[in-house]
MIDOLUM-492929 format. One record per residue (C-alpha): residue number from 1; residue in three letters; x, y, z. Coordinates in nm, 4 decimals, padded with zeros to 6 digits. Last residue first. Layout:
N
NUM  ALA  X  Y  Z;
...
This chain:
340
340  PRO  01.0780  -01.8153  00.4287;
339  GLY  00.8100  -01.6124  00.4847;
338  TRP  00.6197  -01.6974  00.7408;
337  ARG  00.2339  -01.6783  00.7247;
336  ILE  00.0064  -01.5926  01.0680;
335  VAL  -00.3262  -01.7872  01.1314;
334  SER  -00.6312  -01.6210  01.0828;
333  PRO  -01.0301  -01.6211  01.1692;
332  GLY  -00.9670  -01.8296  01.4277;
331  GLU  -01.1966  -02.1207  01.5810;
330  PRO  -01.0699  -02.4353  01.3981;
329  ALA  -00.7248  -02.3661  01.4025;
328  PRO  -00.4890  -02.3117  01.0473;
327  THR  -00.2102  -02.6002  01.0775;
326  PRO  00.0719  -02.3957  01.1079;
325  GLU  00.2446  -02.2491  00.8121;
324  GLU  00.5555  -02.2716  00.6039;
323  ALA  00.4368  -01.9930  00.3473;
322  PRO  00.5829  -02.0616  -00.0459;
321  PRO  00.7217  -01.6544  -00.1312;
320  PRO  00.4992  -01.4410  -00.3441;
319  ALA  00.3777  -01.5697  -00.6172;
318  GLU  00.5716  -01.4944  -00.9760;
317  GLY  00.5570  -01.2014  -01.2442;
316  GLU  00.8535  -00.9703  -01.0642;
315  TRP  00.7951  -01.0915  -00.7052;
314  ARG  00.6912  -00.6612  -00.6614;
313  ILE  00.8066  -00.3535  -00.4437;
312  TRP  00.8520  -00.0653  -00.6883;
311  ARG  01.1047  00.1939  -00.7658;
310  ASP  01.1241  00.5172  -00.8695;
309  ILE  00.6762  00.5489  -00.9675;
308  THR  00.7206  00.8588  -01.2572;
307  ARG  00.6377  01.2168  -01.1405;
306  GLU  00.3868  01.5260  -01.3097;
305  LYS  00.2150  01.7910  -01.2051;
304  ARG  00.6300  01.9329  -01.1314;
303  GLU  00.6323  02.2926  -01.0476;
302  PRO  00.4032  02.3242  -00.7225;
301  LEU  00.5912  02.0842  -00.5940;
300  GLY  00.9205  01.9848  -00.6563;
299  GLY  00.9986  01.8029  -00.3368;
298  SER  00.6988  01.6325  -00.0488;
297  ALA  00.7076  01.2933  -00.2322;
296  ARG  01.1201  01.3282  -00.2242;
295  GLU  01.0819  00.9241  -00.3230;
294  ILE  00.8224  00.7824  -00.4994;
293  ILE  00.7858  00.3923  -00.4405;
292  GLY  00.4559  00.2458  -00.6808;
291  ILE  00.4067  -00.0847  -00.4794;
290  GLU  00.3175  -00.4678  -00.7410;
289  LEU  00.0861  -00.6618  -00.9108;
288  ALA  -00.1218  -00.3231  -01.0175;
287  ILE  -00.4386  -00.2451  -00.9794;
286  GLY  -00.4000  00.0137  -00.6668;
285  ALA  -00.1382  00.0561  -00.4717;
284  LEU  00.1395  00.3724  -00.3557;
283  TYR  00.3959  00.4282  -00.1853;
282  LEU  00.5259  00.7289  -00.0773;
281  ARG  00.8305  00.9003  00.0642;
280  ASN  01.0037  01.2059  00.2955;
279  GLU  01.2366  00.9472  00.4784;
278  LYS  01.0909  01.0413  00.8041;
277  SER  00.7352  01.1030  00.7188;
276  ASP  00.6948  00.8261  00.5520;
275  VAL  00.3709  00.7994  00.3648;
274  ALA  00.0898  00.5914  00.2429;
273  ILE  -00.1681  00.5069  -00.0243;
272  SER  -00.4027  00.3007  -00.1506;
271  PHE  -00.5726  00.3093  -00.4875;
270  PRO  -00.3240  00.4545  -00.6897;
269  PHE  -00.3937  00.3590  -00.9263;
268  SER  -00.7298  00.2085  -01.1396;
267  ALA  -00.6556  00.0935  -01.4622;
266  ALA  -00.3234  00.2239  -01.5568;
265  ALA  -00.0279  00.4833  -01.3961;
264  GLY  00.2404  00.5438  -01.6848;
263  GLN  00.2768  00.9272  -01.5441;
262  ILE  00.1697  00.9597  -01.2342;
261  LYS  -00.0536  01.2883  -01.1906;
260  VAL  00.0486  01.4760  -00.9246;
259  GLN  -00.2901  01.7248  -00.8128;
258  GLU  -00.1959  02.0651  -00.6133;
257  LEU  -00.3934  02.1779  -00.4098;
256  ARG  -00.3442  02.4897  -00.1700;
255  GLU  -00.4809  02.6192  00.1691;
254  GLY  -00.3948  02.3080  00.4296;
253  GLU  -00.1332  02.1856  00.2547;
252  TYR  -00.3269  01.9858  00.0660;
251  VAL  -00.1372  01.7465  -00.2037;
250  PHE  -00.3559  01.5293  -00.4548;
249  TYR  -00.2378  01.1927  -00.6307;
248  SER  -00.2963  01.0832  -01.0215;
247  ARG  -00.4541  00.7745  -01.1686;
246  VAL  -00.7726  01.0086  -01.2836;
245  MET  -00.9385  00.7005  -01.1959;
244  PRO  -00.7968  00.6229  -00.9396;
243  ALA  -00.7865  00.9627  -00.6996;
242  ALA  -00.5622  00.8467  -00.3324;
241  ILE  -00.5176  01.1836  -00.1564;
240  TYR  -00.1663  01.3229  00.0430;
239  LEU  -00.2766  01.5148  00.3038;
238  ARG  00.0185  01.8033  00.4160;
237  LYS  00.1634  01.8606  00.7213;
236  SER  00.5103  01.8493  00.6798;
235  LYS  00.6271  01.6721  00.9520;
234  PRO  00.2594  01.5524  01.0274;
233  ASP  00.2629  01.3675  00.6831;
232  PHE  -00.1221  01.2598  00.6383;
231  ALA  -00.2009  00.9876  00.4430;
230  LEU  -00.5444  00.9692  00.1999;
229  GLY  -00.6741  00.6777  -00.0038;
228  ARG  -00.9981  00.6765  -00.1456;
227  ALA  -01.1286  01.0850  -00.3491;
226  LEU  -01.3728  01.0049  -00.6995;
225  THR  -01.3110  01.3649  -00.8312;
224  GLY  -01.6836  01.5040  -00.9589;
223  ARG  -01.6187  01.8494  -00.9446;
222  PRO  -01.1820  01.9236  -00.9357;
221  LEU  -01.1114  01.8702  -00.5732;
220  PRO  -01.1686  02.2067  -00.3699;
219  LEU  -01.1105  02.0890  -00.0059;
218  ARG  -01.5034  02.1061  00.1742;
217  ASP  -01.5365  02.1893  00.4388;
216  PRO  -01.7238  02.0096  00.7617;
215  PRO  -01.9992  02.2057  00.8907;
214  ALA  -01.9937  02.1758  01.2258;
213  SER  -02.1258  01.9689  01.5278;
212  LEU  -01.7937  01.8073  01.4860;
211  ASP  -01.6288  02.0235  01.7306;
210  ALA  -01.3144  01.9917  01.9093;
209  LEU  -01.1945  01.7624  01.5654;
208  ASN  -01.3606  02.0201  01.3368;
207  PHE  -01.4179  01.8001  01.0364;
206  ALA  -01.2510  01.8785  00.6639;
205  LEU  -01.4345  01.6938  00.3879;
204  VAL  -01.2610  01.5013  -00.0171;
203  GLY  -01.4701  01.4570  -00.2789;
202  ASP  -01.7331  01.3485  -00.4358;
201  PHE  -01.6808  00.9985  -00.3639;
200  ASN  -01.5869  01.0892  -00.0287;
199  SER  -01.2513  01.0937  00.1576;
198  VAL  -01.2619  01.1683  00.5026;
197  TYR  -01.0175  01.4372  00.6739;
196  LEU  -01.0265  01.5113  01.0788;
195  ARG  -00.8747  01.8913  01.1345;
194  GLY  -00.8037  02.0147  01.4807;
193  ARG  -00.4624  02.1927  01.3221;
192  ASP  -00.2030  02.0219  01.5641;
191  PRO  -00.4214  01.7461  01.5062;
190  ASP  -00.4298  01.6659  01.1381;
189  ALA  -00.6686  01.3883  01.0600;
188  ALA  -00.6435  01.0796  00.8357;
187  ILE  -01.0189  00.9141  00.7093;
186  ALA  -01.0629  00.6080  00.4232;
185  PHE  -01.3841  00.5447  00.2247;
184  PRO  -01.6734  00.7374  00.2943;
183  GLY  -02.0068  00.6761  00.0669;
182  ASN  -02.1117  01.0189  00.0832;
181  LEU  -02.0938  01.1970  00.3876;
180  GLY  -02.2939  01.5425  00.3181;
179  SER  -02.2126  01.6319  00.6648;
178  GLN  -02.5475  01.7415  00.8304;
177  GLU  -02.8341  01.4641  00.5882;
176  PRO  -02.4964  01.2692  00.5589;
175  GLY  -02.5256  01.0939  00.9411;
174  ILE  -02.2496  01.1962  01.2290;
173  THR  -02.3510  00.9202  01.4584;
172  ARG  -02.1456  00.9334  01.8216;
171  ASP  -02.1359  00.7576  02.1196;
170  PRO  -02.1142  00.4671  01.9144;
169  ARG  -02.3416  00.1685  02.0324;
168  ARG  -02.1069  -00.1932  02.1127;
167  GLU  -02.1369  -00.5206  01.9577;
166  GLY  -01.7922  -00.6611  02.0922;
165  ASP  -01.5532  -00.4584  02.1737;
164  ILE  -01.4384  -00.0819  02.2682;
163  GLU  -01.1687  -00.0196  02.5800;
162  ALA  -00.8971  00.1243  02.3986;
161  ALA  -01.1204  00.3984  02.1800;
160  LYS  -01.2669  00.5361  02.5419;
159  GLU  -01.5370  00.7105  02.3498;
158  PHE  -01.6115  00.5833  02.0147;
157  VAL  -01.7111  00.8438  01.6864;
156  LEU  -01.9210  00.6579  01.4086;
155  LEU  -01.8977  00.9023  01.0663;
154  ALA  -02.2002  00.7862  00.8637;
153  GLY  -02.2740  00.7100  00.4874;
152  PRO  -02.5343  00.5096  00.4474;
151  HIS  -02.3236  00.3234  00.4003;
150  ALA  -01.9938  00.3821  00.3488;
149  ASP  -01.9662  00.3875  00.7657;
148  ALA  -01.6778  00.5495  00.8499;
147  VAL  -01.4888  00.5055  01.1932;
146  PHE  -01.3552  00.7279  01.4339;
145  LEU  -01.1892  00.6294  01.7203;
144  ARG  -01.1599  00.7955  02.0733;
143  SER  -00.9252  00.8499  02.3574;
142  ARG  -00.6163  00.9646  02.1970;
141  ASP  -00.6623  00.9570  01.8939;
140  ALA  -00.7587  00.7070  01.6610;
139  TYR  -00.9049  00.6704  01.3246;
138  VAL  -01.0364  00.4300  01.0747;
137  GLY  -01.1034  00.4517  00.7515;
136  THR  -01.4083  00.1283  00.6060;
135  PRO  -01.7231  -00.0274  00.7721;
134  PHE  -02.0053  -00.1265  00.5477;
133  ASN  -02.3033  -00.1873  00.7690;
132  PHE  -02.1540  -00.1464  01.1058;
131  ARG  -02.2758  -00.3507  01.3980;
130  LYS  -01.8934  -00.4991  01.5062;
129  LEU  -01.6106  -00.4394  01.6695;
128  VAL  -01.3992  -00.7040  01.7934;
127  ARG  -01.0538  -00.7125  02.0193;
126  SER  -00.8071  -00.9142  02.0546;
125  ALA  -00.7957  -00.9789  01.6180;
124  ARG  -00.6086  -01.2964  01.5611;
123  MET  -00.3700  -01.5124  01.5680;
122  THR  -00.0282  -01.2185  01.6319;
121  SER  00.3407  -01.3256  01.7277;
120  ARG  00.5484  -01.3030  01.4788;
119  PRO  00.3735  -01.0507  01.3391;
118  ASP  00.3465  -00.8115  01.6235;
117  PHE  00.0437  -00.6343  01.7430;
116  ARG  00.0024  -00.4498  01.9889;
115  ASP  -00.4111  -00.4343  01.9811;
114  PHE  -00.5315  -00.6094  01.6797;
113  ILE  -00.9058  -00.4793  01.6531;
112  LEU  -01.1170  -00.5919  01.4259;
111  LEU  -01.3915  -00.3398  01.2649;
110  ALA  -01.7087  -00.5559  01.1851;
109  HIS  -01.9862  -00.5671  00.9101;
108  GLY  -01.8224  -00.9427  00.8504;
107  ALA  -01.8356  -00.8780  00.4694;
106  ALA  -01.6913  -00.5672  00.4958;
105  ASP  -01.3780  -00.6194  00.7534;
104  ALA  -01.2525  -00.3318  00.8355;
103  VAL  -00.8863  -00.3990  00.9872;
102  PHE  -00.7133  -00.1717  01.2875;
101  LEU  -00.3586  -00.2432  01.3930;
100  THR  -00.2529  -00.1521  01.7774;
99  LYS  00.1037  00.0037  01.8105;
98  ALA  -00.0621  00.2231  02.0552;
97  ASP  00.1601  00.5094  01.9379;
96  SER  00.1958  00.3415  01.5830;
95  ASP  -00.2008  00.3583  01.5497;
94  TYR  -00.2703  00.1322  01.1966;
93  SER  -00.5127  00.1636  00.9722;
92  LEU  -00.6644  -00.0775  00.7077;
91  GLY  -01.0337  -00.0522  00.4774;
90  SER  -01.1651  -00.2389  00.3637;
89  ILE  -01.0614  -00.6010  00.3825;
88  MET  -01.3022  -00.9068  00.2093;
87  GLY  -01.3947  -01.1889  00.4467;
86  ALA  -01.1316  -01.4129  00.6188;
85  LEU  -00.7757  -01.2809  00.7225;
84  ASP  -00.4448  -01.4599  00.6520;
83  LEU  -00.1583  -01.2727  00.8634;
82  SER  00.2071  -01.2843  00.6432;
81  ALA  00.5409  -01.2634  00.7988;
80  GLY  00.9003  -01.0562  00.6521;
79  PRO  00.7746  -00.9838  00.3721;
78  ARG  01.0716  -00.8327  00.1106;
77  ALA  01.2418  -00.5642  00.0307;
76  GLY  01.4451  -00.5508  -00.3082;
75  GLN  01.5587  -00.2005  -00.2809;
74  LYS  01.5350  -00.1370  00.1609;
73  GLY  01.2506  00.1619  00.1745;
72  PRO  01.0119  -00.1071  00.2578;
71  GLN  01.2307  -00.2010  00.5530;
70  PRO  00.9818  -00.4357  00.7064;
69  PHE  00.6914  -00.5145  00.5054;
68  VAL  00.4194  -00.7275  00.6664;
67  PHE  00.1474  -00.8599  00.4115;
66  LEU  -00.2308  -00.8859  00.4946;
65  ARG  -00.3881  -01.1669  00.2604;
64  VAL  -00.7559  -01.1161  00.1709;
63  GLY  -01.0301  -01.4078  00.2116;
62  ARG  -01.0695  -01.6576  -00.0905;
61  ARG  -00.9481  -01.4672  -00.4378;
60  ASP  -00.8034  -01.8705  -00.4859;
59  GLU  -00.4756  -01.7699  -00.2385;
58  GLY  -00.5718  -01.4669  -00.1131;
57  ALA  -00.6853  -01.1401  -00.2287;
56  ALA  -00.3773  -00.8300  -00.1053;
55  ALA  -00.3425  -00.6018  00.2116;
54  ALA  -00.0137  -00.4359  00.2753;
53  PHE  00.1263  -00.2970  00.5922;
52  LEU  00.4529  -00.1391  00.5547;
51  ARG  00.7195  -00.0894  00.8725;
50  ASP  00.9563  00.1455  00.9607;
49  GLN  00.9363  00.0010  01.3581;
48  ALA  00.8063  00.3609  01.4330;
47  PRO  00.6552  00.5048  01.1425;
46  ASP  00.4269  00.2555  01.0526;
45  PHE  00.2734  00.2736  00.7406;
44  ALA  -00.0891  00.1181  00.6003;
43  LEU  -00.1867  00.0238  00.2639;
42  LEU  -00.4394  -00.1292  00.0787;
41  LEU  -00.4908  -00.2942  -00.2325;
40  PRO  -00.1757  -00.5028  -00.3631;
39  GLN  -00.1774  -00.7651  -00.5781;
38  PHE  00.1020  -01.0193  -00.5365;
37  SER  00.0558  -01.3086  -00.7872;
36  PRO  -00.2852  -01.5445  -00.8332;
35  PRO  -00.1710  -01.9073  -00.9255;
34  GLN  -00.1329  -01.9747  -01.2289;
33  ALA  -00.3640  -01.8812  -01.5207;
32  ARG  -00.3461  -01.4977  -01.5308;
31  ALA  -00.6636  -01.2245  -01.5613;
30  PHE  -00.9571  -01.3913  -01.4387;
29  ALA  -00.8813  -01.2557  -01.1458;
28  GLY  -00.7403  -00.9441  -01.2534;
27  SER  -01.0455  -00.7678  -01.1475;
26  LEU  -01.1192  -00.9007  -00.8498;
25  LEU  -01.0014  -00.7021  -00.5769;
24  VAL  -01.1552  -00.3685  -00.7762;
23  ALA  -01.4722  -00.4724  -00.8105;
22  THR  -01.5105  -00.6276  -00.5173;
21  LEU  -01.4882  -00.2512  -00.3894;
20  LEU  -01.7081  -00.1111  -00.6541;
19  LEU  -01.9801  -00.3937  -00.5501;
18  LEU  -01.9519  -00.2666  -00.1892;
17  ALA  -01.9595  00.0485  -00.2496;
16  ALA  -02.2440  00.0504  -00.4427;
15  TRP  -02.4117  -00.2630  -00.1714;
14  PRO  -02.7004  00.0056  -00.0376;
13  GLY  -02.7258  00.2571  -00.2850;
12  MET  -02.4503  00.4977  -00.2866;
11  PRO  -02.4906  00.7367  -00.5829;
10  HIS  -02.8009  00.7989  -00.5016;
9  ARG  -02.9748  00.8773  -00.8426;
8  ILE  -02.9786  00.4154  -00.9737;
7  MET  -03.0936  00.3445  -00.6112;
6  ARG  -03.3357  00.6736  -00.6154;
5  ARG  -03.4649  00.4997  -00.9742;
4  LEU  -03.4781  00.1590  -00.8108;
3  PRO  -03.6901  00.2378  -00.5016;
2  ASN  -03.9678  00.4363  -00.7261;
1  MET  -04.0027  00.7611  -00.5763;
């Protein structure tokens, strides 16, 4: 078969995922003449310390800026600190048990691991895992680390997650042939039910954590749904799925799936989703200059098929607060920025 025709027919050609994420990141680059405003794309939540991580395009669209919001549920929430990273963040995950932040860098083909992450003192990743093509979603359990590699479409499993570093090969690779993985993006897990959820270009797959060799189940999303962000609520046992092209999120309760449309959503929103299980709150981000907050996330379903954003985390049309920062170390991949 002609290589060009094969690439067109297969939705995950070598650079399809990269082009998709780059288009999302750069969509607002020419919309404003002034310096770029806060435009978050990827989210992760730390329930232990009640803080929200948000990745946004850096100044002049160079690199990425990681914001840390303490107590993001409060009115007028602003970041306490931020971290500048080179490359392009294609995945963001936080393990509150190990206090470890995982940042997938698609441009660097690497996974940055921040052990015992503290935004007040962290200057650079404590470990860097390499050898990826296009790393995206990450999930860590007590002993294993799962990383989604969007091209050619694989789920990589590393044993002894607390020790991995450098160019270590995965202990196990689950490829597209036996799994149906096609542009995997985000990962979430329900340990009690033994399920590992992976968002795909054409829906969400559910793997058996106890038997990864078993063919995964496929969640009953409408045909052709582009599933991106995932977040699992361990309290309500619900999986939240961000579907930007239909301006909705889906709620999966283990058997039943419900679509909730977001009133007034424009462009690709929501692209990423995070859940605060304690406060029953959702955080959503996409192509917007803010983070949307939905209160009482689990209430009203399935009766409420549409929801409005209850309030926003935004800078009301102005750039993020100016940072007082030290001179970046030439050898370091990142530097801390402090809010005023």
